[in-house]
One Martini backbone bead per residue (centre of mass of N, CA, C, O) as a GRO file, in nm:
protein
  112
    1MET     BB    1  -0.702  -5.050  -2.328
    2THR     BB    2  -0.871  -4.858  -2.103
    3LYS     BB    3  -1.039  -4.562  -2.054
    4VAL     BB    4  -1.101  -4.371  -1.769
    5THR     BB    5  -1.165  -4.113  -1.922
    6PRO     BB    6  -1.413  -3.960  -2.049
    7ASP     BB    7  -1.573  -3.856  -2.362
    8PRO     BB    8  -1.639  -3.634  -2.213
    9PRO     BB    9  -1.630  -3.526  -1.924
   10ASN     BB   10  -1.794  -3.505  -1.663
   11ALA     BB   11  -1.934  -3.247  -1.502
   12ASP     BB   12  -1.847  -3.342  -1.205
   13ASP     BB   13  -1.531  -3.393  -1.326
   14ALA     BB   14  -1.407  -3.146  -1.476
   15SER     BB   15  -1.361  -2.947  -1.214
   16PRO     BB   16  -1.276  -2.828  -0.898
   17HIS     BB   17  -1.311  -2.503  -0.992
   18GLN     BB   18  -1.589  -2.581  -1.106
   19ASN     BB   19  -1.929  -2.461  -1.095
   20PRO     BB   20  -2.242  -2.507  -1.231
   21ASN     BB   21  -2.387  -2.297  -1.010
   22THR     BB   22  -2.266  -2.053  -1.099
   23GLU     BB   23  -2.249  -1.743  -1.182
   24LYS     BB   24  -2.224  -1.503  -1.372
   25PRO     BB   25  -2.019  -1.239  -1.375
   26ASP     BB   26  -2.245  -1.018  -1.413
   27ASP     BB   27  -2.428  -1.124  -1.173
   28ALA     BB   28  -2.194  -1.091  -0.943
   29LEU     BB   29  -2.211  -0.795  -0.948
   30LEU     BB   30  -2.166  -0.526  -0.728
   31SER     BB   31  -2.244  -0.252  -0.583
   32TYR     BB   32  -2.147  -0.033  -0.355
   33ALA     BB   33  -2.421  -0.028  -0.209
   34ASP     BB   34  -2.444  -0.336  -0.174
   35ILE     BB   35  -2.192  -0.373  -0.007
   36ARG     BB   36  -2.266  -0.170   0.225
   37ALA     BB   37  -2.538  -0.334   0.297
   38LEU     BB   38  -2.387  -0.544   0.410
   39PRO     BB   39  -2.314  -0.733   0.660
   40ARG     BB   40  -2.073  -0.708   0.913
   41THR     BB   41  -1.831  -0.972   0.976
   42PRO     BB   42  -1.590  -1.016   1.166
   43CYS     BB   43  -1.293  -1.150   1.210
   44LYS     BB   44  -1.186  -1.394   1.476
   45THR     BB   45  -0.898  -1.483   1.451
   46TYR     BB   46  -0.784  -1.175   1.497
   47SER     BB   47  -0.844  -1.072   1.822
   48VAL     BB   48  -0.933  -0.840   2.067
   49ASN     BB   49  -0.980  -0.799   2.380
   50PRO     BB   50  -1.187  -0.548   2.506
   51GLN     BB   51  -1.069  -0.584   2.824
   52VAL     BB   52  -0.801  -0.488   2.746
   53ASP     BB   53  -0.559  -0.295   2.834
   54VAL     BB   54  -0.336  -0.055   2.718
   55HIS     BB   55  -0.083  -0.162   2.857
   56SER     BB   56  -0.094  -0.454   2.747
   57LEU     BB   57  -0.093  -0.386   2.448
   58LEU     BB   58   0.178  -0.220   2.449
   59GLY     BB   59   0.348  -0.445   2.569
   60GLY     BB   60   0.310  -0.650   2.341
   61VAL     BB   61   0.417  -0.473   2.112
   62SER     BB   62   0.700  -0.428   2.228
   63GLU     BB   63   0.784  -0.725   2.232
   64THR     BB   64   0.737  -0.791   1.934
   65LEU     BB   65   0.939  -0.578   1.824
   66ALA     BB   66   1.186  -0.684   1.966
   67SER     BB   67   1.183  -0.964   1.833
   68ALA     BB   68   1.191  -0.864   1.538
   69CYS     BB   69   1.465  -0.724   1.569
   70VAL     BB   70   1.635  -0.969   1.626
   71ILE     BB   71   1.567  -1.134   1.379
   72THR     BB   72   1.659  -0.919   1.170
   73MET     BB   73   1.960  -0.912   1.268
   74ASP     BB   74   2.025  -1.208   1.231
   75LEU     BB   75   1.975  -1.196   0.919
   76ALA     BB   76   2.173  -0.962   0.849
   77ASP     BB   77   2.435  -1.116   0.946
   78GLN     BB   78   2.399  -1.329   0.689
   79GLU     BB   79   2.420  -1.086   0.498
   80THR     BB   80   2.469  -0.911   0.183
   81GLY     BB   81   2.421  -0.619   0.071
   82PRO     BB   82   2.099  -0.545  -0.022
   83SER     BB   83   1.973  -0.743   0.186
   84ARG     BB   84   2.102  -0.613   0.435
   85ASN     BB   85   1.988  -0.320   0.391
   86THR     BB   86   1.694  -0.404   0.408
   87LEU     BB   87   1.706  -0.531   0.707
   88LEU     BB   88   1.806  -0.267   0.834
   89GLY     BB   89   1.558  -0.095   0.757
   90VAL     BB   90   1.349  -0.267   0.904
   91HIS     BB   91   1.476  -0.237   1.177
   92LEU     BB   92   1.449   0.069   1.203
   93ILE     BB   93   1.141   0.080   1.188
   94MET     BB   94   1.093  -0.099   1.440
   95SER     BB   95   1.250   0.076   1.639
   96VAL     BB   96   1.075   0.325   1.619
   97ALA     BB   97   0.817   0.184   1.708
   98GLU     BB   98   0.919   0.092   1.983
   99ILE     BB   99   0.982   0.373   2.098
  100SER     BB  100   0.691   0.483   2.072
  101VAL     BB  101   0.558   0.274   2.257
  102ASN     BB  102   0.734   0.327   2.507
  103HIS     BB  103   0.648   0.626   2.527
  104ALA     BB  104   0.345   0.566   2.569
  105LEU     BB  105   0.390   0.416   2.833
  106ASP     BB  106   0.524   0.654   2.985
  107LEU     BB  107   0.273   0.846   2.959
  108LEU     BB  108   0.066   0.654   3.115
  109ASP     BB  109   0.332   0.578   3.324
  110PRO     BB  110   0.483   0.774   3.504
  111ALA     BB  111   0.769   0.843   3.659
  112GLU     BB  112   0.847   0.957   3.998
   0.00000   0.00000   0.00000
C-alpha cells in the first residue's frame, strides 16, 4: 500500500492555517502611532443611513427592544432557578432601555 502524504509534507500542503509568506511576529507588531496613522475604513455591514431621522431611529430601537423583551420573557417562562433569574434580569435591563427610548420619543414629539 502506498502512502498518500509525502514525508515531510510539501510546504504548500503543510497547513491551511500557515502561510509561508507571513511576516515574523516581531515584524508584524505596530506601534500605537502606526495604528492611529492607518486610514480608518468603517465596516458597512451594519450601518445606519445618515438621512434617517431621529424619530425613525428611536422608533426602530423601541420596537427592537420590545421584541427582545417578549423573546426573553418566553425563554424565562421555560426556565427555572438561576437561569430564569438571569433572563428576568436581562428583561428588566431591556425594559428600562425601552422606557428610556420611548420617553426620548415623547420629548421629541410631545403630545398636545
